[in-house]
Each structure stands twice: as structure tokens, then as C-alpha cells.
N, C-alpha and C positions, 0 to 999 in steps of 0.2 A: 073964053079960055077957062078950062077946068082947073080947079085947085088940086094939088096932089092929095091922095087919100092919106089921112093920118089916123092912127089908132086912137080910140077914145082915151082921155087922160087917166082914167081909172085902171087901164090895162097894166101899167107898170107895177103898181103895188099888188095887184092880184097875182101877177106872175111871181113876184118876190115872195108873197105869202105861200103860194102853191109850192114853190121850190123849198121853202123852209119846212113846210108840213111833210113833203115827201122825203126830205133828208132826215128829219128827226123822228119819223113815225116808227121805224124799226127799233130805235133805241128806247123810245117811250114805251113801246109794247113790251120789250124785253124787261125793262126795269119795273114796269107795273106788275108783270107776272112774277118776277123774282121777289118783289116786295110783298105781294100777297102770299106767296108760298112761305116766306120766312115768318110773316105775321101769323098765319094759321098754324104753321108748325109749332111755333112757340105757344100759341094759345091752347092747342090741344095737348101739348106736353104739360102745360101748367094745370090743365083740367085733370090729367091723370096723376100728377105728382104735386099736390098742394103743399104749401109751405107749412101749414098748421092744420089742426083738426077743424073740420067744418062745424060751425055752431048754428043753431036755429034760434030765432027769436020768438 
């Protein structure tokens, strides 16, 4: 008599991980791009508009 085929025990957590990755990937991509845009926008603005005169040592 043959035993019924069962998926390997690791399959459940792999599917759960894949579902989480696919669900949150667009949000992570969007937030990463927005964060980088804000950071570099502020960085380059500060380079063009320093708060004080630049001094050399």
C-alpha cells in the first residue's frame, strides 16, 4: 500500500515568505525611491545654500 504524497515540511514557510515578499515588494520599492529622492534633494539643496560661509583649515 502506498502512502499519500505529502509536501515536504519546509514548503509551508517558503510559501508564506514568498507571499509576504510579493505583497510588500511594491511598497518597499516605492518608499525606498521616495526616501532617496527626498534625501538627495535636501543634500543638493544644502550644497547650493550653505548655512554659513565655508572655511578652510
